[in-house]
C-alpha angles and dihedrals in degrees: 000000000000120000134175117196119192091327123187126189123191134172136170090018093300133103114238095186140339142196092026115165124180136157124201104198125182110284095012123134121203132181116203116203135169142120123301111276094026092114105259095140090045090052091052091050090054088054094057099037101252089120131031121224118247090215138014124022135292115195121193115190090337098313126111107235091220089065096044120102124210093272091050091052091047091053092048091049089061086070094049123070114204127197109194124209091238101039112207125207136177099257095204093058124075119248093258093058092045092053095050094043094105091056092044091053090048091053093246099123093142090063090048092054091048099046107031099085095051092044094052090048089051092056092041096248103111090118093052098053093117097038119114116239095250088060093059127093121237092261092048091051091052092050089047089051090053091049090052091048093055100036090101093050096245124198092223131039118199120187126186112206091324093175098041096109103032136080126262096260092053090045089057092051091050091048090052090054092050091049090051090053090050092051087055087064099263121139111238128198118183124184110203144155090203107104090176089062090053091049090049089055090063094089094045111041145013103242138173117228117214127185123204110201138131090021091297136100115222138168106264097195148347124282109300 
């Protein structure tokens, strides 16, 4: 579904990483680790078309990102759910409207009305549907971000440090939700510094651990 082949990314005259190859196949689960500044967030952005590689090839659902126009990228993004490290919401809208915003923008309000209740219950936020984002805890915001990312039933879920600002118990709950999505056949890619989270995944999912460091991407361990 998403494939990087010998990808290089440079900016400001310097090379961030090179010769990076990665394939996100249906039902695969990958953890991406590595030191700060190694380029993990940049690599994720290449996977969902926000950035274009300076070398090599990035293919999203069979299309080379270099040949995709803005509309092509927008259509592909409907099949990719992204959970950002610093999840942003419209603070004047209740949680329910923030979560369904992708469907509303796409003109699919009927689906939003049909699916919202079950989705909020799935992430444990049924009781916060009318709460404004500033009223939510960090863990609630992250689960809301995940709900928004999957409201359009994407084929791929990409999460950038989704547990970076929440406690261990909430991290475990978020991991469980990601594992459930993976068991539904969705490809999942999670960038994280939290090695304990990766270890905790051992009993729940078969995942591939990748480490981005020294401008290279390498397998950091065997199948969990």
